[in-house]
Backbone as JSON, one array per atom type, in Angstrom:
{
  "sequence": "XXXXXXXXXXXXXXXXXXXXXXXXXXXXXXXXXXXXXXXXXXXXXXXXXXXXXXXXXXXXXXXXXXXXXXXXXXXXXXXXXXXXXXXXXXXXXXXXXXXXXXXXXXXXXXXXXXXXXXXXXXXXXXXXXXXXXXXXXXXX",
  "N": [[163.75, 48.06, 28.54], [160.9, 49.12, 30.22], [158.57, 47.49, 32.45], [155.14, 47.18, 32.61], [153.41, 47.58, 35.59], [150.87, 45.54, 36.96], [147.93, 46.79, 38.11], [146.6, 46.31, 41.14], [143.37, 45.38, 41.89], [140.98, 46.52, 44.21], [139.78, 44.26, 46.77], [136.86, 42.39, 46.38], [133.75, 42.85, 48.12], [131.21, 41.37, 49.56], [129.22, 42.87, 50.96], [129.23, 45.24, 49.94], [128.3, 46.55, 47.3], [129.4, 48.46, 45.53], [131.94, 47.65, 45.08], [131.65, 45.33, 43.54], [131.91, 43.18, 40.52], [131.73, 43.47, 36.91], [129.33, 41.42, 35.82], [129.96, 38.29, 34.17], [129.16, 35.28, 32.52], [131.03, 33.13, 32.86], [132.06, 33.4, 35.34], [130.74, 32.25, 37.4], [131.54, 29.46, 37.39], [134.09, 29.55, 38.64], [133.58, 30.42, 41.32], [133.12, 31.09, 44.7], [130.42, 30.96, 45.42], [129.51, 33.4, 46.48], [127.22, 35.01, 46.13], [125.35, 33.53, 47.55], [125.3, 34.36, 50.08], [123.82, 36.62, 50.26], [120.94, 38.27, 51.1], [117.91, 36.64, 50.64], [114.97, 37.34, 49.19], [111.59, 36.03, 48.92], [108.73, 35.16, 47.27], [105.33, 34.17, 47.55], [104.73, 32.43, 45.36], [107.48, 31.36, 45.05], [107.88, 29.99, 47.39], [106.12, 27.92, 47.03], [107.12, 26.66, 44.69], [109.5, 25.81, 46.15], [108.58, 24.11, 47.44], [107.8, 24.31, 50.04], [105.5, 25.22, 50.88], [101.88, 24.7, 50.08], [99.96, 25.02, 47.19], [97.41, 26.03, 47.99], [97.86, 27.14, 50.42], [99.4, 29.49, 49.53], [97.59, 31.22, 48.85], [96.61, 32.1, 51.27], [97.19, 34.37, 54.22], [100.33, 35.99, 53.8], [101.8, 36.79, 55.63], [101.15, 35.15, 57.93], [101.8, 32.44, 57.03], [104.47, 33.14, 56.79], [105.32, 33.3, 59.42], [104.91, 30.86, 60.55], [106.75, 29.47, 58.99], [109.05, 30.76, 59.94], [109.07, 29.56, 62.46], [109.98, 27.05, 61.81], [112.33, 27.6, 60.99], [113.06, 28.3, 58.29], [112.42, 30.75, 57.14], [113.8, 33.81, 57.86], [113.14, 36.44, 58.37], [110.25, 38.52, 58.15], [109.21, 41.12, 56.23], [107.34, 43.64, 57.03], [106.3, 46.01, 55.89], [106.73, 45.64, 52.89], [105.68, 43.08, 52.84], [107.06, 40.91, 52.25], [108.82, 37.87, 52.66], [112.28, 36.74, 53.94], [114.47, 34.53, 53.2], [115.98, 32.23, 55.5], [119.32, 32.03, 56.87], [122.43, 30.11, 57.35], [124.55, 29.77, 60.35], [127.15, 30.74, 59.53], [126.45, 32.59, 57.49], [125.74, 31.75, 55.05], [123.32, 30.83, 52.42], [120.64, 28.72, 53.54], [120.11, 26.61, 51.99], [122.48, 26.17, 50.63], [124.78, 23.8, 49.9], [127.47, 22.9, 51.96], [129.69, 21.49, 51.47], [130.14, 21.16, 48.67], [129.56, 23.55, 47.65], [127.23, 23.95, 46.13], [123.85, 24.8, 45.04], [121.27, 23.05, 46.8], [118.61, 23.05, 45.89], [118.58, 23.78, 43.38], [117.01, 23.29, 40.8], [114.44, 24.18, 42.0], [114.91, 26.73, 42.88], [114.26, 30.05, 44.37], [112.9, 33.01, 42.58], [114.41, 35.31, 43.0], [117.06, 34.21, 43.11], [117.31, 32.99, 40.6], [117.21, 35.22, 38.96], [119.52, 36.46, 39.5], [122.61, 38.07, 38.51], [121.06, 40.06, 37.41], [119.07, 41.09, 38.49], [118.96, 42.73, 41.54], [121.1, 44.08, 44.4], [122.95, 45.6, 42.9], [122.53, 45.83, 39.77], [123.39, 43.75, 37.05], [126.08, 43.59, 38.1], [128.29, 41.38, 40.11], [129.15, 39.78, 43.06], [131.42, 38.34, 42.7], [133.53, 35.96, 44.05], [136.79, 34.45, 43.93], [137.45, 30.9, 43.99], [139.95, 29.28, 45.69], [143.16, 28.77, 44.48], [144.16, 25.75, 43.53], [145.9, 23.65, 45.92], [146.64, 25.76, 47.61], [145.98, 27.05, 50.67], [143.12, 28.19, 51.96]],
  "CA": [[162.21, 48.34, 28.53], [160.14, 49.19, 31.26], [157.52, 46.62, 32.56], [154.15, 47.87, 33.31], [152.96, 46.83, 36.59], [149.52, 45.4, 36.97], [147.37, 47.43, 39.04], [145.82, 45.54, 41.82], [142.01, 45.83, 42.15], [140.53, 46.3, 45.62], [139.03, 43.0, 47.07], [135.29, 42.36, 46.24], [133.01, 42.77, 49.39], [129.76, 41.12, 49.42], [128.28, 43.69, 51.65], [129.52, 46.65, 49.34], [128.01, 46.52, 45.87], [130.24, 49.35, 44.68], [133.08, 46.9, 45.0], [131.38, 44.22, 42.68], [132.62, 43.24, 39.25], [130.56, 43.45, 36.03], [128.98, 39.89, 35.53], [130.07, 37.55, 32.94], [128.69, 34.06, 32.7], [132.1, 32.38, 33.22], [132.24, 33.81, 36.82], [129.98, 31.29, 38.3], [132.33, 28.26, 37.48], [135.24, 29.65, 39.59], [133.23, 31.32, 42.33], [132.65, 30.34, 46.04], [129.12, 31.01, 45.76], [129.49, 34.68, 47.24], [125.8, 35.55, 45.97], [124.53, 32.82, 48.35], [125.19, 35.05, 51.17], [122.98, 37.76, 50.09], [119.48, 37.97, 51.63], [117.0, 36.23, 49.52], [113.51, 37.55, 49.42], [110.79, 35.15, 48.28], [107.34, 35.34, 47.26], [104.47, 32.95, 47.63], [105.08, 31.42, 44.25], [108.73, 30.72, 45.24], [107.66, 29.08, 48.4], [105.35, 26.75, 46.46], [108.14, 25.96, 44.1], [110.37, 25.16, 46.8], [107.94, 22.87, 48.33], [107.85, 24.7, 51.57], [104.12, 25.48, 51.18], [101.18, 24.16, 49.06], [99.33, 26.14, 46.25], [96.39, 26.4, 48.73], [98.55, 28.12, 51.35], [99.88, 30.52, 48.81], [96.38, 32.19, 48.91], [96.64, 32.71, 52.72], [97.8, 35.49, 54.47], [101.61, 35.45, 53.59], [102.41, 37.11, 57.06], [100.88, 33.88, 58.89], [102.72, 31.61, 56.38], [105.96, 33.33, 57.11], [105.42, 33.08, 60.8], [105.12, 29.24, 60.62], [108.2, 29.06, 58.38], [109.99, 31.22, 60.92], [109.21, 28.73, 63.6], [110.39, 26.04, 61.12], [113.84, 27.88, 60.63], [113.39, 28.24, 56.93], [112.43, 32.13, 56.99], [114.54, 34.52, 58.8], [112.49, 37.67, 58.55], [109.06, 39.01, 57.35], [109.17, 42.55, 56.02], [105.85, 44.01, 57.28], [106.1, 47.19, 55.03], [106.72, 45.2, 51.75], [104.88, 41.88, 52.86], [107.94, 39.83, 51.74], [109.77, 36.97, 53.62], [113.57, 36.58, 53.59], [114.97, 33.07, 53.76], [117.02, 31.91, 56.56], [120.8, 31.73, 56.54], [123.19, 29.38, 58.3], [125.38, 30.54, 61.04], [128.14, 31.45, 58.56], [125.86, 33.73, 56.63], [125.26, 31.39, 53.78], [121.88, 30.32, 52.35], [120.28, 27.51, 54.34], [119.98, 25.6, 50.95], [123.73, 25.87, 49.91], [125.68, 22.51, 50.44], [128.73, 23.42, 52.36], [130.9, 20.79, 50.74], [130.25, 21.23, 47.15], [129.02, 24.85, 47.4], [126.3, 24.09, 45.15], [122.51, 24.88, 45.65], [120.44, 21.76, 46.89], [117.12, 23.14, 45.48], [118.63, 24.55, 42.35], [115.71, 23.39, 39.98], [113.35, 24.67, 42.55], [115.24, 28.06, 43.4], [113.35, 31.26, 44.26], [113.15, 33.91, 41.36], [115.69, 36.12, 43.35], [118.29, 33.44, 42.8], [117.19, 32.81, 39.21], [117.35, 36.36, 38.23], [120.66, 37.22, 39.78], [122.71, 39.37, 38.93], [120.35, 41.18, 36.35], [118.07, 41.92, 39.54], [119.75, 42.74, 42.95], [121.62, 45.27, 44.88], [123.62, 46.26, 41.85], [122.09, 45.13, 38.51], [124.5, 43.56, 36.23], [127.29, 43.14, 38.77], [128.42, 40.25, 40.82], [130.19, 39.82, 44.19], [132.42, 37.34, 42.52], [134.73, 35.59, 45.06], [137.33, 33.1, 43.26], [137.82, 29.83, 44.52], [141.42, 29.53, 45.96], [143.84, 27.91, 43.6], [144.71, 24.28, 44.22], [147.02, 23.61, 46.69], [146.7, 27.01, 48.31], [145.07, 27.13, 51.67], [142.26, 29.54, 52.14]],
  "C": [[161.62, 48.39, 29.86], [158.81, 48.37, 31.41], [156.4, 47.4, 33.15], [153.56, 47.08, 34.53], [151.46, 46.63, 36.62], [149.02, 45.98, 38.15], [146.39, 46.39, 39.85], [144.38, 46.16, 42.03], [141.74, 45.52, 43.67], [139.67, 45.03, 45.74], [137.46, 43.54, 46.89], [134.86, 42.09, 47.69], [131.71, 42.54, 49.08], [128.77, 42.17, 49.93], [128.41, 45.13, 51.12], [129.41, 46.43, 47.83], [128.86, 47.4, 45.04], [131.58, 48.55, 44.34], [132.96, 45.67, 44.0], [131.95, 44.29, 41.32], [131.28, 43.05, 38.23], [130.43, 41.93, 35.79], [129.32, 39.41, 34.17], [129.82, 36.2, 33.42], [129.69, 33.0, 33.11], [132.58, 32.56, 34.7], [131.78, 32.65, 37.63], [130.94, 29.77, 38.59], [133.49, 28.34, 38.62], [134.95, 30.28, 40.68], [132.98, 30.32, 43.55], [131.34, 30.34, 46.35], [128.74, 32.35, 46.7], [127.94, 35.21, 47.23], [124.89, 34.77, 47.04], [124.61, 33.3, 49.82], [124.44, 36.1, 51.34], [121.52, 37.31, 50.61], [118.61, 37.55, 50.49], [115.44, 36.34, 49.72], [112.75, 36.62, 48.71], [109.5, 35.66, 48.39], [106.51, 34.17, 47.44], [104.68, 31.93, 46.59], [106.38, 30.62, 44.4], [108.47, 29.79, 46.27], [106.95, 27.7, 47.86], [106.34, 25.92, 45.66], [109.18, 25.34, 44.78], [110.03, 24.09, 47.62], [107.85, 23.03, 49.85], [106.15, 25.06, 51.88], [103.26, 24.81, 49.88], [100.59, 25.4, 48.3], [98.29, 26.75, 47.22], [96.85, 27.35, 49.87], [99.15, 29.3, 50.73], [98.65, 31.54, 48.77], [96.09, 32.62, 50.14], [97.29, 34.04, 52.73], [99.36, 35.27, 54.63], [102.31, 35.61, 54.87], [102.35, 35.71, 58.14], [101.69, 32.61, 58.33], [104.09, 31.69, 56.96], [106.2, 33.07, 58.61], [105.6, 31.61, 61.15], [106.49, 28.82, 60.16], [109.18, 29.5, 59.27], [110.21, 30.2, 61.91], [110.06, 27.57, 63.08], [112.08, 26.24, 60.89], [114.11, 28.21, 59.2], [113.29, 29.93, 56.68], [112.96, 32.87, 58.17], [113.74, 35.86, 59.23], [111.38, 37.79, 57.79], [109.14, 40.64, 57.35], [107.72, 42.95, 56.07], [105.41, 45.03, 56.27], [105.78, 46.56, 53.59], [105.84, 43.8, 51.52], [105.7, 40.68, 52.25], [108.89, 39.16, 52.73], [111.12, 37.07, 53.14], [113.88, 35.36, 54.25], [116.05, 33.26, 54.82], [118.51, 31.73, 56.22], [121.36, 30.77, 57.71], [124.0, 30.32, 59.24], [126.55, 31.31, 60.42], [127.57, 32.17, 57.73], [125.41, 33.28, 55.31], [123.88, 30.93, 53.72], [121.83, 29.0, 53.03], [120.26, 26.4, 53.29], [121.52, 25.22, 50.16], [124.43, 24.8, 50.61], [127.08, 23.02, 50.78], [130.06, 22.81, 51.93], [131.06, 21.15, 49.41], [129.96, 22.77, 46.8], [128.12, 25.06, 46.37], [124.91, 24.17, 45.87], [121.85, 23.44, 45.78], [119.07, 21.82, 46.32], [117.39, 23.79, 44.09], [117.46, 24.24, 41.29], [114.51, 24.21, 40.58], [113.63, 26.08, 43.27], [114.34, 29.09, 43.46], [113.79, 32.25, 42.98], [114.38, 34.77, 41.82], [116.9, 35.46, 42.86], [118.29, 33.12, 41.16], [117.4, 33.91, 38.48], [118.51, 37.04, 38.64], [121.73, 37.08, 38.77], [121.85, 40.3, 38.24], [119.42, 41.88, 37.39], [118.81, 41.77, 40.77], [120.22, 44.13, 43.37], [122.3, 46.24, 43.74], [123.59, 45.51, 40.47], [123.19, 45.1, 37.43], [126.02, 43.25, 36.84], [127.2, 41.95, 39.59], [129.35, 40.48, 41.94], [131.09, 38.59, 44.11], [133.43, 37.2, 43.49], [135.43, 34.19, 44.47], [137.49, 32.12, 44.27], [139.48, 29.9, 44.69], [142.08, 28.32, 45.13], [144.31, 26.59, 44.35], [145.85, 24.14, 44.75], [147.34, 24.71, 47.56], [145.6, 26.97, 49.48], [144.33, 28.35, 51.72], [142.16, 30.23, 53.37]]
}
């Protein structure tokens, strides 16, 4: 009897949504937090929830608020066309709020809507850049 060979799937690349896998809830448990390397756009309400600004500042010109947060190193970019800031990332490309040891979000209860709604909303709706954690005892 001939054995069918399992066809290898091409590797998932965070920067290429076409390579992403259809999302299932089980993925998050065994992932290296690949989604935490994606750009995170935030609105004023997100910044209030994250405790980066207060409710009064949320009514101010978001461009000026973003400029101040850029100086603090929390916002990476302000999109003038859309009026939406993007959160800063660490040198390794991951979110500023991702704990490098545990690979968990340090502000999870206060995380922005972009993170709360992933992967239903994003570059490829319903798909995830799932990157599995290496098996125990295997060096990455």
